[in-house]
N, C-alpha and C positions, 0 to 999 in steps of 0.2 A: 729774582726767584727766591734766594735764600732769605732776603729781608722780608718778603711776603710771608714765608713759612714761619719766621720768628714772630711776626705780628699776629699770625693766626694762632700760634701755639701759646703766646704769652697769656691771653685771657684764660685759657684752659689751665695753665700751670697756676696762675693766681687764684682761680676759683677752687682748684684742688687744695691749695694751701689754706685758703679761707675756710673750707669745709673741715679740714683737719684741725685747725685751731678751734673751731666750734665744737668738734667732737671731744677734743681734749678738755675744753672748758666745761662741757656738759658732764663729762666723767668726774672732774674734780668737784663740781658743784654737788653732785650726788654723793661723793665721798665726804664732803663737808656736812651735808644735810642728813645723810643716813648713818654715817660712821663717825661723825663728830671730829673729822680731821681738823687739826690745828697746826699751822705751819706755813711754809712757803714752798712754791713749786716753780721750776724753770725748765722749759723744753725748747731747745734750739735745733735747727737743722740747716746745714750749709750756711751757718752764721746768721740765719734769720730766726727771730723769736716767734715761736708758735704759741707759747703760753708762758706768762710770767704773772703770778698772782699770789696773794696772801689770803689766808683763811684763819678763822678762829682768833684766839686771844693770846697776847704776849704776857698779860697779867690778869689773872682771873679776879683778884680782889678789887682792882680798880677798873675792870672792864675795858682794858686798853687793847685795841686790836693789833694783830700782827700786820706788818707792812712788808713790801718786797725788800726793804733794806733792814729788816729786823735781823739781829745776829743770833745765831743758834750754836750751841755746843755741837761739835761734829762727832763725838765719840770715836769709833775706830776709823772713820774717814781720815782721822789724824795721821794714821800710819804711813800714808803715801808721802806726806811731807817729811816725816822722820827718815824714810827711805831716801828721799831726794837729798836731804842734808848729808846723809852718809855717802851717797854717790858723788856729791860735790867734793867731799873730803878725799874720796878715792881719786877723783880726777886731779886734785891738787897734789897728789902724792903723799898726803898726810896719813893715810892708812891703806890697807889692802883687804880685799874681800876674803883672802885666805888667812888674814891675821886671826890668831886665837884670842878668845875672850881673856885668857890668862895674861895677855900683854897689857891689858887695861885694868883688869880686876883679878889679880893673881889669887886672891883668897876665896873667890867664888867656887862653889863645888863643881867638879868636872870641867873647870875652865880650860884645861888643856885639850879637851875633846870637842869644843864648840868654836866654830868660826863665825866671822861676820856674815858670810853668806848664809850659814844655817840660821842665824838670828833673823835675817831679812826674809828668808824663804819658808819660815815656819817648819824647819826640819831639825831644830836644835834639841827637841825632846823636853824643853822647858814647859812647865804647866801653863794652863790657860791664864790664870790671873790671881789677883789678890784683893778681891772685892771687899772683904771685911776690913782689911788693913786700910784700904782707900777711904773708908767711911770713918776712920778713927782720927783723932787729933794729935797723934804722936808726931815727933819731928822726923825729918827725912832720913837721918842716920839710923834711927831706931827702926824706921820702916824698912830700910835696906837690909838691916840685920834680920828682920823677920822674914823678908822675901827670900833671903838666902837659904832659909830653913825649908822652903817648899820643895818637896822632892820632884825629880824629873819624871815625866810620863813614860819615856822610852829612851833607849841609848841614842845619843846624838848622831844624826845623819842616817838613821836606819829607816825612818818613815816621815810622814807629814803629820803635824798636829798644831793647830792654831794656838798661838801663844802671845798673850799681852805682855807677859814678863820679858819675853825676848825684845820687844820694842821699847819697853821701859829701860832695859839695859843699853839698847842702842842710843837712846837719848842721853844717858849718862856718859857714854863713849863720845858722843858729839861734844859734850861740854868739856871732857878731859882733853880731847885732841885739839879742839879749836881754841880752848882757853876762854870761851864765852858762854854765857848762860844760853840754854836751849832756845828760849824765847828771843833773845837778841840775835843769835845766829840765823834763825829762821826768818826773822823780819828783814835783816840786811841782805840775805842771800836768796830769799825766795819771795816773800810777800811784797817787798818794795819793788823788786825787779818785775814782778807780774802785775804791778799796779793794784794789788789787793789791799786797799786802804782800810777796809772794814774787817780785817782778819788779824787775829792775835792768839796768844797763849794765855789761858786763864790762870788767875791766882785768887787768893782768898781776900785780897785787900782792895784791888782797883775797882773803881766804878766804871763800868763800860756802858756807854750810851746805847740805847735801843737794843739792849740784849734781853731776849725773852727769858722769863722764868720758866722752869720746867716742872711738870706735874706727872706723877705716875699713878697707875691704877691700884687700888687696894680694895678690901672687902667693903669699905665705906665710900667707894667712889674715888674720884681724883683727889690726891693729897699732894702736899709740897714735896719736892725732891729732898732727900736727906742731905746733910752736910757732906761735901766731898772735899777731901784734902788735896788741893792742887799743888802742894809743895813737892809731891813726888808722884802724883797720879798723872804722869805726862809721858810722851813718846808714843804710847799706844792710844792715848786719849788726851784731852786738854785743849785742843784748838777750837776756837769759835770762828764763825764766818757767816757770810750771806750767800744767797743763791747767785747773785750777780758777781761776787768775787770768785765763786767756784767756777763760773763760766769763763772768767778771765784766766783762771788756772788751767781749765780744759784747753783753751786756746793756746796758752803758753806751751803746753805739752806737745802741740803739733810742730812747734819751732825748736830752735836750739839756743835761745837766748838764756836759758837757765841750765838745762841739761844738754849735753852733746848727744849726737845721734848714737854714739857708742854706749853711753851711759843709759840712754833710753832703751836701747836694745836689751841691755842687761835687766832693766827694770821690768820690761814687758814680756820677758821669756818665762813660760811656765816651768816650775821646778817641782818634781815629785808628783805623786798621785793626787795631791790636792789642787794642782794647777795654780799654785801660788807664785806670783811674780814677786817683785820687791814692793811691798805696800799696796799691792793690788791682787785680785784674782783674775786670771786670764781665761776668757771663754767659759764662764760658769754655766751650770745647767739651765739657767734662766735667760740665755742669750738669744732666744728666738731663731737660732740657726744663723746668726750674724756675728761678725767679729766684735767682741765686747771686752773692754777693760774696765773693771768695776771694783767697788768696795762698799759695804754697808756698815752701819754702826748702831749701837744701842747700849744705853746705860741708864737705868731707871727711866725717867720721862723723856729722855733724848732718844729719837730714832731717826736715822739718816740714811740716804742712799745716793751714790755717785756713780753714774753710768756713762761710759764713752763708747758708742758704737762707731768705731773709727773709720770703717769702710763707708759707712752711710753718712759720716759727719753729723751724727745725731748725738746730742747731749741731753741727758735727763737727770735732774737732781731734785730730791725731795727732802726737806728738813722739817722735823716735827718736835714740838715741845710738850705733847701730851700722850706720848707713847703710841701714836698712830702707827700703823704698819707701813712705814715709808717704803720698805723694800717691795712689798706687794703692790703698793700704789705705783711705784716706778715701773714695775713689770707690766701693769696695765697701760700706763702712759706710753711706754716704749712700743708696746704692741700696736696701739692706735697710730703712733707716728710711723710705724713700719707698714701700715696699711692693713692690719688684721682687724677682724671683727671682735669687739669686746663688749661684754654685757655690763650694763650700768649697775652699780650697787642698788640693792632694794631691801626692804624690810623682810626679815625672815620670821615666820610664825610657826611655832611648834604645834604639831597635831598629834593625836593619839593613833597609834597603829597596832596591828596584830604582830607581836614579836615573833610569832611563828613564821612570818614571811622572811625573817632575817636569815634563816638557815640557807635560803637560796643565794644569799649575797656573800656569805662567808667564803674567803679564799684569798689567793695572792694574785694581784693584777700588776704585772711588771714588778716594781719594787714596793708596791703598796700592799700591806696586809690588812684585810678587813676581818675583824674578830667579833665574836659574840660572847657575852658573859652576863649572866643574871638578867636575861631578856633585854640587854642593851647592845648596841652596835658600836664598835670602836675602830679608830683609824691608827694602824700600826702598833698601838699599845693601849692598855686599859686606862691610861692617863688621858687619852684623847677621845672623848665621846663624840659620836655623831648623833645629831638631833634631827628627828624626822620633820620635814615640812610637806611631804607627800608620801605615798606608799613606796615610791622609788627614789625620792630625792632627799638628801640630808645635808645639813650644814655643820661645820665643826664648832664645838662648844667654845673653843678658845678664839675663834676668828670666823665670823659668819660670812666673810668675803671668800671663804674657801668651802666649796660644796662638792658633793659626790652624787651622781645620778646613775642608777643601775639600769642598763639597757637590755631589754629582752631580744633574743634573736627570733627567727621564724618559728622555732620550736617552742618558744616561750621560756627558754633557758637564759639565765643572766650570766653571760660570759664576757661582758665588757662594761666599762664605766666611763662616764664623762667627768673628768676632774676639772674643776674650775677654780682658779685662784686669781684674784684681782680682776675678774671678768674674762680672763683668757681661758679658753676651753682646750682640753687635751683628752683624746680618746686612749684608753688603756685596755688591753685585753687580758682575760684570765690566763694565767700560766698553765700550760698543759702538764 
């Protein structure tokens, strides 16, 4: 009886997975054709590959296509590996989460007030980053001296505030405590153990096979990424990898071959109002109501997204080299994999409308402010214009994969909106 039931159910399960793979593929094909997505995508569920495909070009000059084993810069997806390295040193008794920054960098401002835990959980008060310094050709000692001058955003330990500087300092601590270069320590203790043969830490000298060039948007269209100084732009950034290697890493995080259960519990615990774990964000607002451990990244042409829906054994990663909105695409892909209806990307065309209509739309819908100024409609601020594609539907000027549609009630009043991002729809009602 049980065997018969399994035989009957198997074709249904297989058919469902086949349909899901087709839906994911259709969504990504539309992202490539409509939104010019360039990069690679991998979606797995219960260890089965639902979609693994490359799109666009790794090199625009030579018209070389991306492949599934193309290597991409990870940007801030790097942080989880820095956090793992710190936890490995904690487990070996080489440092403590309660250690003060002053133990390793006594001359750093307020070093007596900042702990390793604060650096990991974005509660140190250190500023976001040092973008201009990272684009310079100065040596690493001069860069460190300049970074030390950047003031804190708030008193250490009092609130949450995302900080690249914190993870840069963690990378320096890894080198000081281990006695090895950051790249060497990560390779020996993480990448090699996970089988990640196509992953490493960038520098400005090495030739890396099958590594995509990166391009960012300017007023003149796509242009080459600027020079990035990898001598010190690491810890918060700097690692390159492939979607297949990241799937190996996702799998390793379910086991204890690299991190013990105790260390993983520390890593995946949310700290403070930002829900930051160590190198991850825990159950962010884009989790579809499912348990999610994730992190996104972006720096000039690089845009990345890494998502582990751990209860569902669903893994979604998107890596891009032309500033495609990987985090939005991941949101759409994960919704499809979780059985939600998702609208395919389509071409948006601006129409002329009567600005007098906009007065009916102005207001606050949950956390979204719809504003009107100079006969134009805006999303949350006057820097984010909404472009009309019908009398009631608008797309964002910065990303046409994000739309707002104003919905009339039975009395003809506009008290709700449909917010769509990456094809996923959400209804929001006007605040009373």
